[in-house]
N, C-alpha and C positions, 0 to 999 in steps of 0.2 A: 367183172371183178369190182369189189367195193373199194372205196377210197382207202380204207384201212389195209385191205389186202394188197392194194397197189403200193402203199408205202412200205409194207414189209418185203415185198418182192424187190423193190428198189434197194432197200437196205441189205438184203441178202446177196444181191448181185454186187454191190459195192464191197461188202465184206470178203467175197470170194476173190475180188480183184486187188484187195488191199495189200500193198507190199510191206506194211508194217504189222500185219496181223499176228505174226509169230511172237512179237514183243510182249503181248498180253500175258503169255504163259510164264514170263519172267517175274511177274508180280504176284503177291499174295492178295487176292480179293475175295472176301468172305461170301460164300453162297452165291445167290443170284443178285447180289447188290449191284445197283447201277451207281457208280461213284462219280459224281459230277462236282466234286469239291477239291480237286487237285490243285486249284488256284489258291487254296488255303493250306492244305497239307496233302502231299502225295502219298500214295500207298507204299507199303514195304516191298522193296525188291527181295525176292526169295534168297538171293545171294547174301543179303545183309545179315541173315540169321547166323550163318556160318562164321561170318567176320566177327560179329559180336561174341560168339561162343569162343572163338580163338582169342580175341582180345581179353576177355574176362578170365577164362580158365587157364590159358597158357601164358599170355604175355603179362597180365597183371598178377595172377595167382601164383604162377610158377617162377617166372623170371623177374618179377618185381621191378626194382629200379633199373635193372640191366636192360629193360626193354626200351628205355629212352634211346639206347644205341642199337641193340640187336633187332628190335622190331621197327626201328626208324621213327619212333614217336616224335622226336624233336623236329624232324623234316616234314611231318604231315601238313603243316600250313602251306609249304612251298609245293609239295607233291600235289595236294588237292587243287591248289591255285593253278598249277599247270594244266590240269585236266579242264578246269573251268575256263581257262584262257582259250582252249581249243573250241569250246562251246560258244563263246561270246566274241570270237574274232579278235583275239589279242595274242601277244607274244607270251610265251611261257613264264618269262621272268617279270611280267608286268602285273601279275595277279597273285594275291595271297589270301588264303582262307583264314578267317579269324573272327572271334568276338560275335556281336550281333549286328544287324543292319543299322540299328539306331546308333550304336557306338561308332560304326564305320562312317555313318553320315556326319557325325560330329567331327571325326578325324579328317574326312574328305573336305568338309567346308573350311576348317581351319587350314588345311593344306592349300586349298585354292586361294584363301586370303593371303597366305604367305607368299604366293606368287604375284599378288596384286595389292601390296601393302598400302599403296597410295590412294586406293579406291574405297568407297564406303557403303556400297549398296549390295545387298543380297536379294536376288529375284527368285521367287518360287511360285507355286500354284496354291490358290486358296482351296481348291478341291483335292489337294494332294492327300496321300495317306497321312493321318494325323501325326505319326511319329516323325515324319520329315519336318513338319511345321514346328513341332515341339523342339526338335534339335536346332532348328534355325533360331528360334527364340533363345535357346540355351547359348548358342554361339554369340548371339548379339549381346546377351547378358554378360558374357565373359569379356567381350571386347569393349562394350559400352560406347563405341564410336561408329557403329554400323547401323544402317537403316534397312527396313524390309519393304520390298514392293511385291505385291501379290496379284497374279492374274486372277481376274474375276472380282477384284475389289478395286485395285488402282488402275486397271485397264481391262478390257475384255479379252485381249490376246496378249500373250507373253512377250511377243516380239516388241511391242510398243513400249515395254518397260526396260529394255536393255539399251543402255547408252554409255557415254564416256565415263560415267560415275560407277557403273556396274562392275563389281569385282567378281562375282560368281553367280551363275544361274544354276539352280537345283531343280531338276524336272524328272518326272516319271516317264519312261518310254510308253508304258501302258497304264491308263487310268484304272485304279483298282475298283471303282464303282461301275463304270460304264464299259470298260474295255477299250476305249478310244485310244488309237495308237498315234504317237508323235512321229514326225519325220525327223529321225536322228540327224541325218546329214544336213538338212536345211537349217534346222535350229542351231546346230553346231557352227555352221558357216556364219549364221547371223550373229551368234555370240562372239565369235572370233573377229568378225569385221568390226565389232565395236570394242575389241580388246579385252573381252571378258573370258573368264574360265568357265567351262561347263562341266557339271556333274550330273550323270544320269543315274536314276534309281531303276534297277533292272529286275525288281522282285517279281513282276508279272509278265516278263518277257524271256528271261534267261531259261533256256531249255525248251522253249516252245516256238521260237521264231528266230530267224537271223538277226544278230545284233550288229556285228561287224564294227567293233569299236575302232580298230586301227584304220579300216577303210575310210571311216568318217572323221578321223582325227580327233576323237573325243579325248578330253583331258583326264577326267576321273570318273569312276563309276562304282556303285555299290550294288549289292543284291543279296538275297537269301537263297538257301539251297533246299529248304523244306517244302517248296511248292512243286514247281514242274521239274525240279532236279531230284525230287524224291529222296532227300537226305535224312529224313526222320524228324520228329518233333523237336524244335529248338536246335536243329543242327547248325554248325557254324556258318556265318555269313562270309562275304568276300568283299575285297576292295581292289580296284584296278587303278593304276597310275601310268600314263604314257611315259615311255622311256625318256622322252625329251625333257621331262620334268623332274626325274628322279634325283638328279644331282642337287637341285635347288630347293625342292619342296620340303616343307617341315610339317610335322604333325604334333599335336600338343601332348599326347599321352605317351610320354617317353619312358615306357616300361622296359624291363631288362631284356625281354625277348627281342626288342627292336634295336638293341645295342649291337654295335659291329663285332664285338667280342664279348658275348654275354657271360662266358665262363672265366673271363679274366677278372671279373668282379671289381672293376674299376669304380672308384667313388664318384666320378663325374660321367655324364652321359655323352656318348659319341655314337651317332646313329649309324645303322647299317647303310652302306652306300646305295643299296638296291631296294626292291620292293618290300623286303623284310623290315625296313624301317617303320612300316605301318603296323607291325605287331606291337603288342603291349605286354601282357603278362602270360602266365601259363595257360595253355589251351585245354579244352575239355576232350581229352583223348578218346574216351569211349564214344563220344558223339562223332568225333572225326572217323573212327573205325566204322561206325554204323553208316556214315555218309558215303564212304568210298564206292559201294555197290551201286548207288543211284547215279553218281557221276560217271562211273565207267559205263554203265548201261546207256545213259543218254549219249555219251560220246560215240557209241557204236553205230548210231543212226544218222543218216544225212539230214541236216537241218532243213534243207529245201523240201524234202519229202514230208518231214514232220509238219512244216508250215502248210503245205498243200492239203494234207489231210485235215489239219486243224480248221482251215477255212471251209472245207467241204462238210465237216461235222457240224460247224456252227450254221452254215447255210441250210443244211437239212433240218436241224432243229428249228430254225427260225421259220422255214416254210411250213413245218408241221404246226407250229404255234399259231401262226397267222391265220390258219383255218378256223380258229375259234376264239382268238384273242379279244376281238371287239365285243363279242357276245357276253364274255364273262369279266369284262373290265380289266383286261390285261393290257398293259402298254409296253413299249420297247424303249429302254434306256440306252441301249448299245447302237452304234452306227449300223445302218442297213447293209452297207458294202463291207464284205468280208475283209478286204485289204485294209480297211480303216479301223479294224478292231483286233484285239488280241484273240486268245483262245477261249473266250467267254461270251455268253449271252446274258445280259441283264434285263430282267423284266420288271415291270412295276405292277403293284396291286395294293389297294387300300388295306388289305389284311394279309400283306405278304408274309409276315412272321408266321401266322397261323397256317397258311398254305404250305410253307416250307416244312413246318413240323408234321403236317399230314403226309407230305411226300416222303419224308424220312421214315415215317412209320410204314409206308408202303414199299420201302427199299430203294428209294431214289434220293440220294444225298446231294443236296445243294446247300446254300447258306443265305442268310439275310443281312442286309445292310441298311441301317437307318437312312431315311425315314420309311421307305416303301419298296426297296430293291430286293428282288430275288435273283441271286447269281448262280449261274451254272457254268462250270468249267469243263472244257473238253480236251483231255490230254490224249493225244493220238497214239501213244504207246500202249495204252490199255483200254481205251474206249472204242467200242465198235459202232458201226452204223445202226445195227439192230438195237443197241442200247439207246441211241438217240430217238428212234421211233417209239420204242417202248416207254421211255421217260415222258415224251410228249403225250402219249396216250394216257398214261397214269395221271398226269397233270390235268388233262381234260376231264377225266372221271372225277377227280377231287373237286374241281370247280363245278362240274355238272350236278354232282350229288350234294354239294355244299357240306361235306363231311368236315371241312376245315372249321366250321362254326362250333364244333364240339368244344366245350370248355377246357378240356385237357390240353388242347393245342394253344391256349392262350398263356399257359404258365411259362414265364420267361426264365431261361437258364442263364448262367453267367456268360457263357460263350455262345454267340448267335451265328 
């Protein structure tokens, strides 16, 4: 049996034994596409189409404004938040879905500062997803009394930056470029030992691995729903705040949806006593309705099984890639140990952008991150082991034939 035949035999056996195999049929995946970009945008759950049809043709078109009550539109942020809470290990009344990740980071940072007004340092990662850093800069600009310390610039490890002056630590559970995983419990304990509030960005972990916010006593967290939660492009983000902080925490965007009695139309602001104080203005209802199917679908499956398959998928891909990586100038940007990475493998190549474009033309969708990273996300609910072996084989063929050198693959698109 050839090496390639052996790999296919292993993949077929693993697919036959896969307890999550039936989930794939619940997603719409065009043709023979191998979709390894769920860490940027998850595919559409089939149930979402009926929800959108219902929301547009009956709730909006027929019932109009009455649907705020009859279809429960006004309660969607709380209803969706309760489902997300189940997925990320929080209480149902500690999470609300709303706004965007960037806006929620702004709110979460100000909320953390409101709990530590006597402190003047915000700690974050220099390698963080840029919007996190932009929002840190924005918060510092509004307070004008806070300082920023960045892991990778001010110290090699974030723990060394946390001390008695630190008000808040903003950190990603999973690094968006490399997939490296933070130890949520250990870092939270370290922050708390120094009296700091910790905020986790869960964009690359929610829906793909256990988070267990309450178990680790995390203070605040934010995340998006359009990646591994399959909520649709631009679907609402979410924000978590631990119950112990809800009575005292303040957030600066005091819009009417966060008022304790929004339809009393009072002239002065009085925040909701619970998690809804993190709401601001009117929410995008059609996006909420599209998002429900993805949240409900994720909640049906055991997160431990999802994580187990995730690690197996990335291990299989890595083992296939390493058979030819050195020969074609491919490097590994992700941790070698599956427990140390999220559900992605990031590879490096001097012409990574062109290679990714050639892969997409061949029906394998990954993405590129500057300067040279090719990212491949493995969502266990719809990716099979056979997909993994086939994707690796196609990548090898593209590198071997050097088809990626064709000038058409050099043309840069707005979204990479």
